[in-house]
N, C-alpha and C positions, 0 to 999 in steps of 0.2 A: 298132707300131715306134719305139721312141725316138728322139730327135732326133740319136744318134752312132751308132746300126745303122746299119750297112751292108747285111748280109745275114743270113739265118735259113733255113737249108735242111735238110731232112730229106729222105732216100731208104732205103729197105728192101731188103733181097733174103733170099733163103731160104738157110740154110747146112743143109746134107744131114749132121745129125750131133745125137745126142741131147745134150741140154742140160747134163748132169749133166760131159761130155767137154769143155766151154767153158769157157775161162779169157781173157776178154778183154785184163785186165791182162799175165798171164803172154806172151800171144801179144804185146802192144805191147812190151813189154819186153825181148823176145829177137828181136826181128822184124831179119830181116838186111838188109845194103843191097841183095843183089839182090832179096829177096822183096819190099823196099819200091818198089821201082824197076817190079819187074813189077806194081803195084797203080794206075802212072798213068804215061804218057809223061812228065808234067810232075815228078815225083819224081825227083830227082837224088840223095839220099843220106839216109842217118836212122843214128841212134846213141842210144845210151841213157847215161844219167850221173845224179848227184844232184845237187839242187838246193842252194845253200848251208846250209838248214835240214834238210838229209838225206833230205828227200822224192825221190822217182824223179821222173824226167827223160825226157822223149824230145826228140831234136833233130832236125825234120825240115827237109830244104831243098827247096824247090820253084820253079815257075815258074808265076804264075798270073796271067794277062792280059798276058803280058809282061814283068811285074815279078818280081825273085828275092825270097823271101821264107826267112827264115831263124826259125822257128818254135820255142820253148823251153817245150815244152809241160811241165808241173808237176802231176803228180797231184793232184787233190783230191777224189776218190773212187775209190776202187778195189775193187771186188767181183767177182766171176767173171763174172757176169751184166751188169756196169755198169762204165764208166772214165769220169770226166770229168776233162778235163785242159785247164789255162789256159795263156794264154800271151798276155805282150807280144813279138808278133813284130817283126823287122826285115823291113822291107820296101826297097827299092831301085827307085822309079819315076827316071825318068829326069832329075826335081828333084833327086834326092838322097834319101840314106838318112833314113828317117823308122820310126814304130813304129804297128802295129795292134794292137789286142785280140782274141784269137780264141779264143774255148771251143768245143773237140771232146768231143761226147759220143758215146760209140757203147754200145750197149745190144742185149741177148740176149733173146726170150724164147721158151719153147718152144712148140710148134705141136703138135705130136704127138710121140711116142716117138723118133723118127729124124729130127725136123726141128724147127729152131729160124726166128726171123723176126730179122735184125740189121737194126739202126737205126745209123746214121751223122746224126749232126747236126751241123755247123757255125755256128756265131754269130758273126759280125766286128761289130767297133763299132771307128770313130775314136777315137784317144787324142787327148787335146789336143795332142798335137807334130802328129798328124797335120793336125786341122783347120787348125792354123796354118800348116803347108807348105801346104795348098789355098788358105788365103787368102792369103799369098804369090803366089802363082801368080795370083791371081784367077779359082781355078775355085770355082764355085757345090758347096757339099757335095751337094746335093741333084742335081748333072750327073754327079758323079764316083758317087754311091749307082747312079744308073739305068745309068752304064755298066758298073761291076765288076760288079753284082749277076748280068747274064746268065752272066760268066765264071766267078765262083766257085759259082755254081748248076751248070754244066756239068761243073767239075769235079768239085762231089761226087756228082752222078749217076752220073758215070764209074767213078769209084772206088769207091763202093759196093759194086757186084757183086764187083769184085777182091778188096776188104778182106774180104768175106763167104768168095771162094772161098780165100782165106788163111787165114783162122781155121777153118774147116772143115779142110785139111790139117793144121793144127797141131793140131785137134781128133781128128780120127782117128790121127793120129801117138800122142798120148798116150793116148787110149783103147786102141787096140791095147796099148801097151807096157804101159798098167795090167792089161788080161785075161792078158798074157803073164807079169806077174809074179805073179798071185794064184794 
Protein backbone atom coordinates (compact mmCIF):
# COMPACT_ATOMS: atom_id res chain seq x y z
CA UNK A 1 0.00 0.00 0.00
CA UNK A 2 1.46 3.37 -0.96
CA UNK A 3 1.31 6.32 1.40
CA UNK A 4 -1.78 7.87 -0.26
CA UNK A 5 -3.73 4.66 -0.92
CA UNK A 6 -7.02 4.45 0.95
CA UNK A 7 -8.38 1.13 -0.26
CA UNK A 8 -7.80 -1.60 -2.83
CA UNK A 9 -10.73 -4.01 -2.86
CA UNK A 10 -11.66 -6.72 -5.31
CA UNK A 11 -14.63 -9.09 -5.36
CA UNK A 12 -15.88 -11.66 -7.82
CA UNK A 13 -19.27 -13.02 -8.83
CA UNK A 14 -20.51 -15.49 -11.42
CA UNK A 15 -22.19 -14.39 -14.62
CA UNK A 16 -24.39 -17.12 -16.12
CA UNK A 17 -23.84 -16.19 -19.75
CA UNK A 18 -21.34 -17.24 -22.43
CA UNK A 19 -18.12 -15.23 -22.53
CA UNK A 20 -18.68 -14.12 -26.13
CA UNK A 21 -21.99 -12.41 -25.24
CA UNK A 22 -20.42 -10.10 -22.63
CA UNK A 23 -19.44 -6.52 -23.44
CA UNK A 24 -18.52 -4.67 -20.24
CA UNK A 25 -17.94 -1.24 -21.90
CA UNK A 26 -21.18 -1.65 -23.88
CA UNK A 27 -23.00 -2.38 -20.61
CA UNK A 28 -21.34 0.45 -18.66
CA UNK A 29 -21.90 3.15 -21.26
CA UNK A 30 -25.56 2.29 -21.78
CA UNK A 31 -26.52 1.59 -18.17
CA UNK A 32 -29.83 3.21 -17.31
CA UNK A 33 -30.22 5.26 -14.16
CA UNK A 34 -32.68 2.72 -12.76
CA UNK A 35 -30.36 -0.21 -13.46
CA UNK A 36 -27.48 1.63 -11.76
CA UNK A 37 -29.66 2.38 -8.73
CA UNK A 38 -30.67 -1.29 -8.50
CA UNK A 39 -27.01 -2.27 -8.12
CA UNK A 40 -26.70 -0.61 -4.69
CA UNK A 41 -28.87 1.35 -2.26
CA UNK A 42 -25.96 3.84 -2.15
CA UNK A 43 -26.28 4.62 -5.88
CA UNK A 44 -28.13 7.86 -6.62
CA UNK A 45 -27.75 8.38 -10.36
CA UNK A 46 -25.52 7.64 -13.33
CA UNK A 47 -25.11 8.82 -16.87
CA UNK A 48 -22.53 8.91 -19.60
CA UNK A 49 -20.89 11.56 -21.72
CA UNK A 50 -17.46 12.23 -23.21
CA UNK A 51 -14.39 13.77 -21.64
CA UNK A 52 -12.90 16.91 -23.24
CA UNK A 53 -10.47 14.69 -25.18
CA UNK A 54 -13.34 12.61 -26.62
CA UNK A 55 -12.93 9.49 -24.48
CA UNK A 56 -16.08 7.93 -23.06
CA UNK A 57 -17.00 8.94 -19.56
CA UNK A 58 -19.36 7.49 -16.95
CA UNK A 59 -20.70 9.90 -14.33
CA UNK A 60 -21.75 8.13 -11.12
CA UNK A 61 -23.23 9.72 -8.00
CA UNK A 62 -23.36 7.73 -4.79
CA UNK A 63 -23.04 8.02 -1.03
CA UNK A 64 -20.29 6.02 0.66
CA UNK A 65 -19.69 6.32 4.37
CA UNK A 66 -22.10 9.21 4.63
CA UNK A 67 -20.27 11.33 2.04
CA UNK A 68 -21.72 12.23 -1.34
CA UNK A 69 -19.38 11.35 -4.21
CA UNK A 70 -19.55 12.48 -7.83
CA UNK A 71 -17.31 10.25 -9.91
CA UNK A 72 -16.10 11.34 -13.34
CA UNK A 73 -14.89 8.00 -14.72
CA UNK A 74 -12.89 8.34 -17.94
CA UNK A 75 -12.26 5.17 -19.95
CA UNK A 76 -8.56 4.32 -20.01
CA UNK A 77 -8.99 0.77 -21.37
CA UNK A 78 -12.08 -0.60 -23.04
CA UNK A 79 -12.26 -4.19 -24.26
CA UNK A 80 -15.33 -6.41 -24.20
CA UNK A 81 -13.79 -8.42 -21.35
CA UNK A 82 -12.10 -5.58 -19.44
CA UNK A 83 -12.89 -1.97 -18.66
CA UNK A 84 -10.64 0.39 -16.72
CA UNK A 85 -12.01 3.75 -15.64
CA UNK A 86 -10.17 6.53 -13.83
CA UNK A 87 -11.70 9.44 -11.92
CA UNK A 88 -10.70 12.41 -9.89
CA UNK A 89 -13.93 12.24 -7.91
CA UNK A 90 -15.57 15.06 -6.01
CA UNK A 91 -16.37 14.11 -2.44
CA UNK A 92 -18.49 16.17 -0.08
CA UNK A 93 -17.64 15.33 3.55
CA UNK A 94 -18.90 17.59 6.36
CA UNK A 95 -15.72 19.72 6.18
CA UNK A 96 -16.35 20.70 2.54
CA UNK A 97 -15.75 19.61 -1.02
CA UNK A 98 -12.49 17.91 -1.93
CA UNK A 99 -11.29 15.18 -4.32
CA UNK A 100 -10.19 11.56 -4.32
CA UNK A 101 -8.54 9.58 -7.09
CA UNK A 102 -10.45 6.38 -7.95
CA UNK A 103 -9.49 3.60 -10.33
CA UNK A 104 -12.35 1.21 -11.19
CA UNK A 105 -11.56 -1.97 -13.09
CA UNK A 106 -14.08 -4.58 -14.21
CA UNK A 107 -13.10 -7.77 -15.98
CA UNK A 108 -14.55 -11.11 -16.95
CA UNK A 109 -13.02 -14.49 -17.76
CA UNK A 110 -14.69 -17.66 -18.96
CA UNK A 111 -15.28 -20.44 -16.44
CA UNK A 112 -16.91 -22.76 -18.97
CA UNK A 113 -19.08 -22.43 -22.10
CA UNK A 114 -21.98 -20.83 -20.23
CA UNK A 115 -20.46 -19.08 -17.21
CA UNK A 116 -17.91 -16.38 -16.49
CA UNK A 117 -16.22 -14.93 -13.45
CA UNK A 118 -16.71 -11.19 -13.06
CA UNK A 119 -14.18 -9.20 -11.04
CA UNK A 120 -14.95 -5.74 -9.70
CA UNK A 121 -11.84 -3.96 -8.37
CA UNK A 122 -11.87 -0.47 -6.90
CA UNK A 123 -8.78 1.38 -5.76
CA UNK A 124 -8.82 4.82 -4.22
CA UNK A 125 -6.11 7.15 -3.07
CA UNK A 126 -6.00 10.60 -1.61
CA UNK A 127 -5.22 13.53 -3.83
CA UNK A 128 -2.92 16.22 -2.44
CA UNK A 129 -6.05 18.37 -2.06
CA UNK A 130 -7.70 15.68 0.07
CA UNK A 131 -4.60 15.15 2.21
CA UNK A 132 -4.41 18.93 2.83
CA UNK A 133 -8.10 18.93 3.83
CA UNK A 134 -7.43 16.24 6.43
CA UNK A 135 -4.40 18.15 7.73
CA UNK A 136 -6.47 21.34 8.14
CA UNK A 137 -8.92 19.34 10.23
CA UNK A 138 -6.17 17.70 12.29
CA UNK A 139 -7.17 14.20 11.11
CA UNK A 140 -4.20 11.85 10.63
CA UNK A 141 -4.36 10.13 7.24
CA UNK A 142 -3.93 6.67 8.81
CA UNK A 143 -6.96 7.30 11.04
CA UNK A 144 -9.08 8.36 8.05
CA UNK A 145 -7.90 5.36 6.03
CA UNK A 146 -8.73 2.94 8.88
CA UNK A 147 -12.25 4.39 9.14
CA UNK A 148 -12.91 4.58 5.38
CA UNK A 149 -11.66 1.14 4.34
CA UNK A 150 -14.47 -0.95 5.90
CA UNK A 151 -17.16 1.24 4.30
CA UNK A 152 -15.56 1.17 0.84
CA UNK A 153 -14.93 -2.56 1.01
CA UNK A 154 -18.51 -3.27 2.15
CA UNK A 155 -19.85 -1.14 -0.71
CA UNK A 156 -17.78 -3.00 -3.31
CA UNK A 157 -18.69 -6.40 -1.79
CA UNK A 158 -22.42 -5.63 -1.97
CA UNK A 159 -22.48 -4.11 -5.47
CA UNK A 160 -20.31 -6.75 -7.20
CA UNK A 161 -22.96 -9.51 -7.46
CA UNK A 162 -25.57 -6.93 -8.50
CA UNK A 163 -23.29 -5.57 -11.25
CA UNK A 164 -22.67 -9.17 -12.37
CA UNK A 165 -26.43 -9.82 -12.54
CA UNK A 166 -26.94 -6.62 -14.56
CA UNK A 167 -24.13 -7.55 -16.98
CA UNK A 168 -25.66 -11.03 -17.26
CA UNK A 169 -29.07 -9.59 -18.19
CA UNK A 170 -27.45 -7.37 -20.83
CA UNK A 171 -25.41 -10.28 -22.22
CA UNK A 172 -28.44 -12.55 -22.43
CA UNK A 173 -30.53 -9.81 -24.12
CA UNK A 174 -27.82 -9.17 -26.71
CA UNK A 175 -27.07 -12.88 -27.15
CA UNK A 176 -30.74 -13.57 -27.86
CA UNK A 177 -30.93 -10.64 -30.30
CA UNK A 178 -27.82 -11.90 -32.12
CA UNK A 179 -29.29 -15.42 -32.47
CA UNK A 180 -32.61 -14.04 -33.74
CA UNK A 181 -30.92 -11.91 -36.41
CA UNK A 182 -28.75 -14.79 -37.66
